[in-house]
DODOKOL-773631 format. One record per residue (C-alpha): residue number from 1; x, y, z. Coordinates in steps of 0.02 Angstrom, whole numbers, plus 50000, padded with zeros to 5 digits. Example, Ala and Ser with C-alpha at 12.3 -4.5 7.8 and 13.67 -1.06 7.14 Angstrom:
BEGIN
<atom><seq>1</seq><xx>50615</xx><yy>49775</yy><zz>50390</zz></atom>
<atom><seq>2</seq><xx>50684</xx><yy>49947</yy><zz>50357</zz></atom>
END
This chain:
BEGIN
<atom><seq>1</seq><xx>47625</xx><yy>55349</yy><zz>50714</zz></atom>
<atom><seq>2</seq><xx>47520</xx><yy>55307</yy><zz>50564</zz></atom>
<atom><seq>3</seq><xx>47451</xx><yy>55383</yy><zz>50400</zz></atom>
<atom><seq>4</seq><xx>47286</xx><yy>55474</yy><zz>50434</zz></atom>
<atom><seq>5</seq><xx>47246</xx><yy>55563</yy><zz>50259</zz></atom>
<atom><seq>6</seq><xx>47339</xx><yy>55498</yy><zz>50112</zz></atom>
<atom><seq>7</seq><xx>47338</xx><yy>55621</yy><zz>49928</zz></atom>
<atom><seq>8</seq><xx>47356</xx><yy>55517</yy><zz>49775</zz></atom>
<atom><seq>9</seq><xx>47381</xx><yy>55618</yy><zz>49611</zz></atom>
<atom><seq>10</seq><xx>47281</xx><yy>55531</yy><zz>49476</zz></atom>
<atom><seq>11</seq><xx>47342</xx><yy>55618</yy><zz>49309</zz></atom>
<atom><seq>12</seq><xx>47202</xx><yy>55585</yy><zz>49172</zz></atom>
<atom><seq>13</seq><xx>47355</xx><yy>55465</yy><zz>49087</zz></atom>
<atom><seq>14</seq><xx>47416</xx><yy>55371</yy><zz>49238</zz></atom>
<atom><seq>15</seq><xx>47295</xx><yy>55343</yy><zz>49357</zz></atom>
<atom><seq>16</seq><xx>47303</xx><yy>55128</yy><zz>49408</zz></atom>
<atom><seq>17</seq><xx>47437</xx><yy>55077</yy><zz>49512</zz></atom>
<atom><seq>18</seq><xx>47456</xx><yy>55217</yy><zz>49631</zz></atom>
<atom><seq>19</seq><xx>47276</xx><yy>55226</yy><zz>49677</zz></atom>
<atom><seq>20</seq><xx>47274</xx><yy>55029</yy><zz>49711</zz></atom>
<atom><seq>21</seq><xx>47424</xx><yy>55071</yy><zz>49832</zz></atom>
<atom><seq>22</seq><xx>47339</xx><yy>55209</yy><zz>49892</zz></atom>
<atom><seq>23</seq><xx>47200</xx><yy>55092</yy><zz>49945</zz></atom>
<atom><seq>24</seq><xx>47293</xx><yy>54948</yy><zz>50022</zz></atom>
<atom><seq>25</seq><xx>47372</xx><yy>55075</yy><zz>50135</zz></atom>
<atom><seq>26</seq><xx>47210</xx><yy>55157</yy><zz>50182</zz></atom>
<atom><seq>27</seq><xx>47123</xx><yy>54992</yy><zz>50238</zz></atom>
<atom><seq>28</seq><xx>47289</xx><yy>54931</yy><zz>50315</zz></atom>
<atom><seq>29</seq><xx>47305</xx><yy>55086</yy><zz>50407</zz></atom>
<atom><seq>30</seq><xx>47114</xx><yy>55151</yy><zz>50414</zz></atom>
<atom><seq>31</seq><xx>47171</xx><yy>55286</yy><zz>50321</zz></atom>
<atom><seq>32</seq><xx>47060</xx><yy>55428</yy><zz>50230</zz></atom>
<atom><seq>33</seq><xx>47107</xx><yy>55436</yy><zz>50049</zz></atom>
<atom><seq>34</seq><xx>47095</xx><yy>55590</yy><zz>49933</zz></atom>
<atom><seq>35</seq><xx>47124</xx><yy>55568</yy><zz>49751</zz></atom>
<atom><seq>36</seq><xx>47170</xx><yy>55722</yy><zz>49664</zz></atom>
<atom><seq>37</seq><xx>47175</xx><yy>55774</yy><zz>49487</zz></atom>
<atom><seq>38</seq><xx>47254</xx><yy>55913</yy><zz>49405</zz></atom>
<atom><seq>39</seq><xx>47221</xx><yy>56001</yy><zz>49244</zz></atom>
<atom><seq>40</seq><xx>47375</xx><yy>56092</yy><zz>49176</zz></atom>
<atom><seq>41</seq><xx>47313</xx><yy>56166</yy><zz>49043</zz></atom>
<atom><seq>42</seq><xx>47143</xx><yy>56202</yy><zz>49073</zz></atom>
<atom><seq>43</seq><xx>47147</xx><yy>56382</yy><zz>49165</zz></atom>
<atom><seq>44</seq><xx>47271</xx><yy>56448</yy><zz>49009</zz></atom>
<atom><seq>45</seq><xx>47159</xx><yy>56388</yy><zz>48889</zz></atom>
<atom><seq>46</seq><xx>47002</xx><yy>56450</yy><zz>48987</zz></atom>
<atom><seq>47</seq><xx>47103</xx><yy>56624</yy><zz>48975</zz></atom>
<atom><seq>48</seq><xx>47144</xx><yy>56614</yy><zz>48794</zz></atom>
<atom><seq>49</seq><xx>46949</xx><yy>56578</yy><zz>48731</zz></atom>
<atom><seq>50</seq><xx>46898</xx><yy>56710</yy><zz>48832</zz></atom>
<atom><seq>51</seq><xx>47022</xx><yy>56841</yy><zz>48776</zz></atom>
<atom><seq>52</seq><xx>46986</xx><yy>57005</yy><zz>48674</zz></atom>
<atom><seq>53</seq><xx>47071</xx><yy>56910</yy><zz>48504</zz></atom>
<atom><seq>54</seq><xx>46945</xx><yy>56763</yy><zz>48496</zz></atom>
<atom><seq>55</seq><xx>46775</xx><yy>56781</yy><zz>48497</zz></atom>
<atom><seq>56</seq><xx>46720</xx><yy>56611</yy><zz>48416</zz></atom>
<atom><seq>57</seq><xx>46702</xx><yy>56493</yy><zz>48560</zz></atom>
<atom><seq>58</seq><xx>46697</xx><yy>56343</yy><zz>48459</zz></atom>
<atom><seq>59</seq><xx>46888</xx><yy>56367</yy><zz>48446</zz></atom>
<atom><seq>60</seq><xx>47007</xx><yy>56195</yy><zz>48472</zz></atom>
<atom><seq>61</seq><xx>47060</xx><yy>56280</yy><zz>48638</zz></atom>
<atom><seq>62</seq><xx>46881</xx><yy>56290</yy><zz>48690</zz></atom>
<atom><seq>63</seq><xx>46849</xx><yy>56108</yy><zz>48651</zz></atom>
<atom><seq>64</seq><xx>47019</xx><yy>56042</yy><zz>48749</zz></atom>
<atom><seq>65</seq><xx>46936</xx><yy>56127</yy><zz>48907</zz></atom>
<atom><seq>66</seq><xx>46785</xx><yy>56038</yy><zz>48896</zz></atom>
<atom><seq>67</seq><xx>46853</xx><yy>55875</yy><zz>48843</zz></atom>
<atom><seq>68</seq><xx>46999</xx><yy>55879</yy><zz>49002</zz></atom>
<atom><seq>69</seq><xx>46853</xx><yy>55936</yy><zz>49109</zz></atom>
<atom><seq>70</seq><xx>46748</xx><yy>55786</yy><zz>49058</zz></atom>
<atom><seq>71</seq><xx>46897</xx><yy>55666</yy><zz>49061</zz></atom>
<atom><seq>72</seq><xx>46902</xx><yy>55725</yy><zz>49283</zz></atom>
<atom><seq>73</seq><xx>46730</xx><yy>55693</yy><zz>49293</zz></atom>
<atom><seq>74</seq><xx>46735</xx><yy>55525</yy><zz>49216</zz></atom>
<atom><seq>75</seq><xx>46900</xx><yy>55489</yy><zz>49323</zz></atom>
<atom><seq>76</seq><xx>46825</xx><yy>55556</yy><zz>49476</zz></atom>
<atom><seq>77</seq><xx>46670</xx><yy>55438</yy><zz>49462</zz></atom>
<atom><seq>78</seq><xx>46803</xx><yy>55280</yy><zz>49430</zz></atom>
<atom><seq>79</seq><xx>46891</xx><yy>55347</yy><zz>49578</zz></atom>
<atom><seq>80</seq><xx>46731</xx><yy>55351</yy><zz>49706</zz></atom>
<atom><seq>81</seq><xx>46673</xx><yy>55157</yy><zz>49640</zz></atom>
<atom><seq>82</seq><xx>46867</xx><yy>55098</yy><zz>49671</zz></atom>
<atom><seq>83</seq><xx>46865</xx><yy>55178</yy><zz>49826</zz></atom>
<atom><seq>84</seq><xx>46674</xx><yy>55100</yy><zz>49872</zz></atom>
<atom><seq>85</seq><xx>46724</xx><yy>54931</yy><zz>49825</zz></atom>
<atom><seq>86</seq><xx>46885</xx><yy>54956</yy><zz>49928</zz></atom>
<atom><seq>87</seq><xx>46788</xx><yy>55012</yy><zz>50076</zz></atom>
<atom><seq>88</seq><xx>46887</xx><yy>55145</yy><zz>50113</zz></atom>
<atom><seq>89</seq><xx>46835</xx><yy>55328</yy><zz>50180</zz></atom>
<atom><seq>90</seq><xx>46885</xx><yy>55452</yy><zz>50027</zz></atom>
<atom><seq>91</seq><xx>46847</xx><yy>55614</yy><zz>49933</zz></atom>
<atom><seq>92</seq><xx>46911</xx><yy>55707</yy><zz>49777</zz></atom>
<atom><seq>93</seq><xx>47003</xx><yy>55872</yy><zz>49733</zz></atom>
<atom><seq>94</seq><xx>47031</xx><yy>55956</yy><zz>49570</zz></atom>
<atom><seq>95</seq><xx>47161</xx><yy>56091</yy><zz>49529</zz></atom>
<atom><seq>96</seq><xx>47192</xx><yy>56188</yy><zz>49385</zz></atom>
<atom><seq>97</seq><xx>47370</xx><yy>56264</yy><zz>49345</zz></atom>
<atom><seq>98</seq><xx>47561</xx><yy>56177</yy><zz>49375</zz></atom>
<atom><seq>99</seq><xx>47565</xx><yy>56006</yy><zz>49432</zz></atom>
<atom><seq>100</seq><xx>47697</xx><yy>56036</yy><zz>49562</zz></atom>
<atom><seq>101</seq><xx>47629</xx><yy>56211</yy><zz>49636</zz></atom>
<atom><seq>102</seq><xx>47458</xx><yy>56121</yy><zz>49657</zz></atom>
<atom><seq>103</seq><xx>47512</xx><yy>55960</yy><zz>49722</zz></atom>
<atom><seq>104</seq><xx>47641</xx><yy>56048</yy><zz>49859</zz></atom>
<atom><seq>105</seq><xx>47503</xx><yy>56160</yy><zz>49895</zz></atom>
<atom><seq>106</seq><xx>47376</xx><yy>56013</yy><zz>49935</zz></atom>
<atom><seq>107</seq><xx>47489</xx><yy>55900</yy><zz>50023</zz></atom>
<atom><seq>108</seq><xx>47527</xx><yy>56018</yy><zz>50168</zz></atom>
<atom><seq>109</seq><xx>47366</xx><yy>55934</yy><zz>50274</zz></atom>
<atom><seq>110</seq><xx>47429</xx><yy>55754</yy><zz>50221</zz></atom>
<atom><seq>111</seq><xx>47553</xx><yy>55619</yy><zz>50292</zz></atom>
<atom><seq>112</seq><xx>47578</xx><yy>55541</yy><zz>50138</zz></atom>
<atom><seq>113</seq><xx>47578</xx><yy>55578</yy><zz>49952</zz></atom>
<atom><seq>114</seq><xx>47572</xx><yy>55440</yy><zz>49816</zz></atom>
<atom><seq>115</seq><xx>47618</xx><yy>55489</yy><zz>49644</zz></atom>
<atom><seq>116</seq><xx>47663</xx><yy>55388</yy><zz>49497</zz></atom>
<atom><seq>117</seq><xx>47825</xx><yy>55392</yy><zz>49421</zz></atom>
<atom><seq>118</seq><xx>47826</xx><yy>55508</yy><zz>49253</zz></atom>
<atom><seq>119</seq><xx>47927</xx><yy>55428</yy><zz>49119</zz></atom>
<atom><seq>120</seq><xx>48044</xx><yy>55586</yy><zz>49054</zz></atom>
<atom><seq>121</seq><xx>48223</xx><yy>55610</yy><zz>49137</zz></atom>
<atom><seq>122</seq><xx>48173</xx><yy>55795</yy><zz>49154</zz></atom>
<atom><seq>123</seq><xx>48004</xx><yy>55750</yy><zz>49233</zz></atom>
<atom><seq>124</seq><xx>48114</xx><yy>55627</yy><zz>49371</zz></atom>
<atom><seq>125</seq><xx>48223</xx><yy>55765</yy><zz>49430</zz></atom>
<atom><seq>126</seq><xx>48089</xx><yy>55928</yy><zz>49413</zz></atom>
<atom><seq>127</seq><xx>47925</xx><yy>55849</yy><zz>49414</zz></atom>
<atom><seq>128</seq><xx>47788</xx><yy>55827</yy><zz>49555</zz></atom>
<atom><seq>129</seq><xx>47865</xx><yy>55661</yy><zz>49646</zz></atom>
<atom><seq>130</seq><xx>48039</xx><yy>55764</yy><zz>49669</zz></atom>
<atom><seq>131</seq><xx>47991</xx><yy>55927</yy><zz>49714</zz></atom>
<atom><seq>132</seq><xx>47860</xx><yy>55843</yy><zz>49831</zz></atom>
<atom><seq>133</seq><xx>47989</xx><yy>55763</yy><zz>49927</zz></atom>
<atom><seq>134</seq><xx>48107</xx><yy>55888</yy><zz>49938</zz></atom>
<atom><seq>135</seq><xx>47966</xx><yy>56003</yy><zz>49989</zz></atom>
<atom><seq>136</seq><xx>47967</xx><yy>55898</yy><zz>50141</zz></atom>
<atom><seq>137</seq><xx>47823</xx><yy>55773</yy><zz>50111</zz></atom>
<atom><seq>138</seq><xx>47862</xx><yy>55587</yy><zz>50120</zz></atom>
<atom><seq>139</seq><xx>47807</xx><yy>55542</yy><zz>49954</zz></atom>
<atom><seq>140</seq><xx>47776</xx><yy>55361</yy><zz>49877</zz></atom>
<atom><seq>141</seq><xx>47828</xx><yy>55358</yy><zz>49687</zz></atom>
<atom><seq>142</seq><xx>47735</xx><yy>55201</yy><zz>49603</zz></atom>
<atom><seq>143</seq><xx>47793</xx><yy>55117</yy><zz>49432</zz></atom>
<atom><seq>144</seq><xx>47681</xx><yy>55142</yy><zz>49307</zz></atom>
<atom><seq>145</seq><xx>47689</xx><yy>54955</yy><zz>49260</zz></atom>
<atom><seq>146</seq><xx>47735</xx><yy>54805</yy><zz>49392</zz></atom>
<atom><seq>147</seq><xx>47630</xx><yy>54670</yy><zz>49502</zz></atom>
<atom><seq>148</seq><xx>47474</xx><yy>54720</yy><zz>49598</zz></atom>
<atom><seq>149</seq><xx>47525</xx><yy>54847</yy><zz>49714</zz></atom>
<atom><seq>150</seq><xx>47484</xx><yy>54797</yy><zz>49906</zz></atom>
<atom><seq>151</seq><xx>47547</xx><yy>54824</yy><zz>50064</zz></atom>
<atom><seq>152</seq><xx>47742</xx><yy>54828</yy><zz>50082</zz></atom>
<atom><seq>153</seq><xx>47809</xx><yy>54666</yy><zz>50151</zz></atom>
<atom><seq>154</seq><xx>47983</xx><yy>54676</yy><zz>50116</zz></atom>
<atom><seq>155</seq><xx>48079</xx><yy>54826</yy><zz>50139</zz></atom>
<atom><seq>156</seq><xx>48230</xx><yy>54904</yy><zz>50083</zz></atom>
<atom><seq>157</seq><xx>48325</xx><yy>55055</yy><zz>50171</zz></atom>
<atom><seq>158</seq><xx>48462</xx><yy>55147</yy><zz>50099</zz></atom>
<atom><seq>159</seq><xx>48554</xx><yy>55250</yy><zz>50251</zz></atom>
<atom><seq>160</seq><xx>48691</xx><yy>55348</yy><zz>50251</zz></atom>
<atom><seq>161</seq><xx>48676</xx><yy>55471</yy><zz>50384</zz></atom>
<atom><seq>162</seq><xx>48616</xx><yy>55596</yy><zz>50300</zz></atom>
<atom><seq>163</seq><xx>48458</xx><yy>55711</yy><zz>50351</zz></atom>
<atom><seq>164</seq><xx>48371</xx><yy>55666</yy><zz>50175</zz></atom>
<atom><seq>165</seq><xx>48388</xx><yy>55488</yy><zz>50226</zz></atom>
<atom><seq>166</seq><xx>48323</xx><yy>55520</yy><zz>50411</zz></atom>
<atom><seq>167</seq><xx>48174</xx><yy>55596</yy><zz>50347</zz></atom>
<atom><seq>168</seq><xx>48122</xx><yy>55482</yy><zz>50223</zz></atom>
<atom><seq>169</seq><xx>48158</xx><yy>55325</yy><zz>50367</zz></atom>
<atom><seq>170</seq><xx>48038</xx><yy>55423</yy><zz>50482</zz></atom>
<atom><seq>171</seq><xx>47916</xx><yy>55452</yy><zz>50350</zz></atom>
<atom><seq>172</seq><xx>47921</xx><yy>55255</yy><zz>50308</zz></atom>
<atom><seq>173</seq><xx>47899</xx><yy>55210</yy><zz>50484</zz></atom>
<atom><seq>174</seq><xx>47720</xx><yy>55148</yy><zz>50480</zz></atom>
<atom><seq>175</seq><xx>47777</xx><yy>55040</yy><zz>50338</zz></atom>
<atom><seq>176</seq><xx>47927</xx><yy>54987</yy><zz>50432</zz></atom>
<atom><seq>177</seq><xx>47820</xx><yy>54926</yy><zz>50578</zz></atom>
<atom><seq>178</seq><xx>47709</xx><yy>54842</yy><zz>50473</zz></atom>
<atom><seq>179</seq><xx>47827</xx><yy>54750</yy><zz>50357</zz></atom>
<atom><seq>180</seq><xx>47893</xx><yy>54547</yy><zz>50385</zz></atom>
<atom><seq>181</seq><xx>48069</xx><yy>54597</yy><zz>50352</zz></atom>
<atom><seq>182</seq><xx>48170</xx><yy>54768</yy><zz>50336</zz></atom>
<atom><seq>183</seq><xx>48346</xx><yy>54770</yy><zz>50262</zz></atom>
<atom><seq>184</seq><xx>48449</xx><yy>54923</yy><zz>50328</zz></atom>
<atom><seq>185</seq><xx>48581</xx><yy>54947</yy><zz>50178</zz></atom>
<atom><seq>186</seq><xx>48701</xx><yy>55032</yy><zz>50256</zz></atom>
<atom><seq>187</seq><xx>48834</xx><yy>55159</yy><zz>50163</zz></atom>
<atom><seq>188</seq><xx>48954</xx><yy>55280</yy><zz>50214</zz></atom>
<atom><seq>189</seq><xx>48914</xx><yy>55441</yy><zz>50290</zz></atom>
<atom><seq>190</seq><xx>48916</xx><yy>55580</yy><zz>50146</zz></atom>
<atom><seq>191</seq><xx>48897</xx><yy>55741</yy><zz>50251</zz></atom>
<atom><seq>192</seq><xx>49061</xx><yy>55852</yy><zz>50300</zz></atom>
<atom><seq>193</seq><xx>49084</xx><yy>55952</yy><zz>50443</zz></atom>
<atom><seq>194</seq><xx>49218</xx><yy>56082</yy><zz>50510</zz></atom>
<atom><seq>195</seq><xx>49345</xx><yy>55993</yy><zz>50597</zz></atom>
<atom><seq>196</seq><xx>49308</xx><yy>56075</yy><zz>50764</zz></atom>
<atom><seq>197</seq><xx>49158</xx><yy>55985</yy><zz>50761</zz></atom>
<atom><seq>198</seq><xx>49130</xx><yy>55832</yy><zz>50850</zz></atom>
<atom><seq>199</seq><xx>48960</xx><yy>55739</yy><zz>50826</zz></atom>
<atom><seq>200</seq><xx>48885</xx><yy>55580</yy><zz>50918</zz></atom>
<atom><seq>201</seq><xx>48849</xx><yy>55431</yy><zz>50814</zz></atom>
<atom><seq>202</seq><xx>48679</xx><yy>55405</yy><zz>50719</zz></atom>
<atom><seq>203</seq><xx>48628</xx><yy>55216</yy><zz>50742</zz></atom>
<atom><seq>204</seq><xx>48474</xx><yy>55207</yy><zz>50649</zz></atom>
<atom><seq>205</seq><xx>48466</xx><yy>55026</yy><zz>50674</zz></atom>
<atom><seq>206</seq><xx>48454</xx><yy>55042</yy><zz>50847</zz></atom>
<atom><seq>207</seq><xx>48313</xx><yy>55172</yy><zz>50815</zz></atom>
<atom><seq>208</seq><xx>48220</xx><yy>55067</yy><zz>50713</zz></atom>
<atom><seq>209</seq><xx>48219</xx><yy>54913</yy><zz>50835</zz></atom>
<atom><seq>210</seq><xx>48157</xx><yy>55057</yy><zz>50968</zz></atom>
<atom><seq>211</seq><xx>48021</xx><yy>55088</yy><zz>50850</zz></atom>
<atom><seq>212</seq><xx>47986</xx><yy>54911</yy><zz>50832</zz></atom>
<atom><seq>213</seq><xx>48043</xx><yy>54873</yy><zz>50683</zz></atom>
<atom><seq>214</seq><xx>48168</xx><yy>54711</yy><zz>50662</zz></atom>
<atom><seq>215</seq><xx>48280</xx><yy>54740</yy><zz>50549</zz></atom>
<atom><seq>216</seq><xx>48441</xx><yy>54653</yy><zz>50461</zz></atom>
<atom><seq>217</seq><xx>48595</xx><yy>54775</yy><zz>50430</zz></atom>
<atom><seq>218</seq><xx>48696</xx><yy>54754</yy><zz>50271</zz></atom>
<atom><seq>219</seq><xx>48836</xx><yy>54862</yy><zz>50255</zz></atom>
<atom><seq>220</seq><xx>48865</xx><yy>54934</yy><zz>50075</zz></atom>
<atom><seq>221</seq><xx>49030</xx><yy>54905</yy><zz>50031</zz></atom>
<atom><seq>222</seq><xx>49042</xx><yy>55017</yy><zz>49870</zz></atom>
<atom><seq>223</seq><xx>49105</xx><yy>55188</yy><zz>49816</zz></atom>
<atom><seq>224</seq><xx>48984</xx><yy>55334</yy><zz>49817</zz></atom>
<atom><seq>225</seq><xx>48970</xx><yy>55327</yy><zz>49615</zz></atom>
<atom><seq>226</seq><xx>48889</xx><yy>55164</yy><zz>49623</zz></atom>
<atom><seq>227</seq><xx>48777</xx><yy>55192</yy><zz>49763</zz></atom>
<atom><seq>228</seq><xx>48624</xx><yy>55192</yy><zz>49657</zz></atom>
<atom><seq>229</seq><xx>48663</xx><yy>55042</yy><zz>49563</zz></atom>
<atom><seq>230</seq><xx>48694</xx><yy>54943</yy><zz>49720</zz></atom>
<atom><seq>231</seq><xx>48522</xx><yy>55000</yy><zz>49823</zz></atom>
<atom><seq>232</seq><xx>48431</xx><yy>54932</yy><zz>49637</zz></atom>
<atom><seq>233</seq><xx>48519</xx><yy>54770</yy><zz>49643</zz></atom>
<atom><seq>234</seq><xx>48500</xx><yy>54725</yy><zz>49831</zz></atom>
<atom><seq>235</seq><xx>48309</xx><yy>54765</yy><zz>49809</zz></atom>
<atom><seq>236</seq><xx>48308</xx><yy>54642</yy><zz>49679</zz></atom>
<atom><seq>237</seq><xx>48396</xx><yy>54524</yy><zz>49765</zz></atom>
<atom><seq>238</seq><xx>48299</xx><yy>54535</yy><zz>49917</zz></atom>
<atom><seq>239</seq><xx>48137</xx><yy>54527</yy><zz>49823</zz></atom>
<atom><seq>240</seq><xx>48093</xx><yy>54700</yy><zz>49900</zz></atom>
<atom><seq>241</seq><xx>47924</xx><yy>54793</yy><zz>49864</zz></atom>
<atom><seq>242</seq><xx>47994</xx><yy>54964</yy><zz>49919</zz></atom>
<atom><seq>243</seq><xx>48118</xx><yy>55062</yy><zz>49935</zz></atom>
<atom><seq>244</seq><xx>48146</xx><yy>55196</yy><zz>50042</zz></atom>
<atom><seq>245</seq><xx>48304</xx><yy>55324</yy><zz>50033</zz></atom>
<atom><seq>246</seq><xx>48326</xx><yy>55498</yy><zz>50053</zz></atom>
<atom><seq>247</seq><xx>48298</xx><yy>55626</yy><zz>49916</zz></atom>
<atom><seq>248</seq><xx>48461</xx><yy>55729</yy><zz>49843</zz></atom>
<atom><seq>249</seq><xx>48598</xx><yy>55712</yy><zz>49967</zz></atom>
<atom><seq>250</seq><xx>48675</xx><yy>55847</yy><zz>49857</zz></atom>
<atom><seq>251</seq><xx>48612</xx><yy>55964</yy><zz>49748</zz></atom>
<atom><seq>252</seq><xx>48501</xx><yy>55920</yy><zz>49578</zz></atom>
<atom><seq>253</seq><xx>48626</xx><yy>56001</yy><zz>49485</zz></atom>
<atom><seq>254</seq><xx>48746</xx><yy>55888</yy><zz>49535</zz></atom>
<atom><seq>255</seq><xx>48643</xx><yy>55731</yy><zz>49520</zz></atom>
<atom><seq>256</seq><xx>48576</xx><yy>55799</yy><zz>49343</zz></atom>
<atom><seq>257</seq><xx>48766</xx><yy>55816</yy><zz>49282</zz></atom>
<atom><seq>258</seq><xx>48848</xx><yy>55680</yy><zz>49365</zz></atom>
<atom><seq>259</seq><xx>48720</xx><yy>55561</yy><zz>49405</zz></atom>
<atom><seq>260</seq><xx>48691</xx><yy>55513</yy><zz>49588</zz></atom>
<atom><seq>261</seq><xx>48593</xx><yy>55366</yy><zz>49690</zz></atom>
<atom><seq>262</seq><xx>48434</xx><yy>55452</yy><zz>49674</zz></atom>
<atom><seq>263</seq><xx>48443</xx><yy>55489</yy><zz>49475</zz></atom>
<atom><seq>264</seq><xx>48491</xx><yy>55302</yy><zz>49473</zz></atom>
<atom><seq>265</seq><xx>48350</xx><yy>55236</yy><zz>49570</zz></atom>
<atom><seq>266</seq><xx>48220</xx><yy>55351</yy><zz>49499</zz></atom>
<atom><seq>267</seq><xx>48270</xx><yy>55282</yy><zz>49317</zz></atom>
<atom><seq>268</seq><xx>48291</xx><yy>55097</yy><zz>49357</zz></atom>
<atom><seq>269</seq><xx>48150</xx><yy>55072</yy><zz>49489</zz></atom>
<atom><seq>270</seq><xx>48042</xx><yy>54933</yy><zz>49470</zz></atom>
<atom><seq>271</seq><xx>47971</xx><yy>54958</yy><zz>49650</zz></atom>
<atom><seq>272</seq><xx>47873</xx><yy>55099</yy><zz>49735</zz></atom>
<atom><seq>273</seq><xx>48012</xx><yy>55194</yy><zz>49807</zz></atom>
<atom><seq>274</seq><xx>47972</xx><yy>55320</yy><zz>49975</zz></atom>
<atom><seq>275</seq><xx>48065</xx><yy>55467</yy><zz>49974</zz></atom>
<atom><seq>276</seq><xx>48099</xx><yy>55621</yy><zz>50051</zz></atom>
<atom><seq>277</seq><xx>48228</xx><yy>55765</yy><zz>50095</zz></atom>
END
């Protein structure tokens, strides 16, 4: 298993760390990288300036359309130069409309999507990163600030027996196989089944070992309410340069209102996080 095709989201205002990480992964796995820039306002603005109520094409809206498109062209040139310098196969996409809708559509043909972490709490829950993870695509979320992004070598995996955690681990398997240190932080299972159901155990450590991943198992002895803080704490203690975890073990509404591991990690992350659902 490997990442043959990687999609990296490059908003006009945040196009640094996630692009460098995409190139590092592409070199390690001999992948093709596609950069994508999405202009959320231009389609609406274009419709506005062409509408019957506005006849003057010198409006502010018209200027904004041209300005954003010019920025996108400049960003494409920057991406092409950086990709050529890194020596990776690459191409470029541009979309107009809601970033979430465009990214979910584009991600259908990619093994991994890399996105920047947005800053507002609303974006953390309803923006492209979490929506992509919920769509089933392994999503690598990168902080805007931090050290130079390279192939992760020390990875912390948060495991609670859930389907989202399983999906994240499967999506991260190429990275786990290439890592020098993998810590499996094993917490309590949260899924509840009827009393007459008897499910076989899910031995994630054995699965990883069979998948050629050397793993160190650490038991998380903490209540559910502290799971997120313990994940962040353990990542710092172990010097992890990647966290792998499931996205939203319960509904996003409950995470938003009550808090949860996903919310805490997204709000306090200082290292990339790979999520899936």
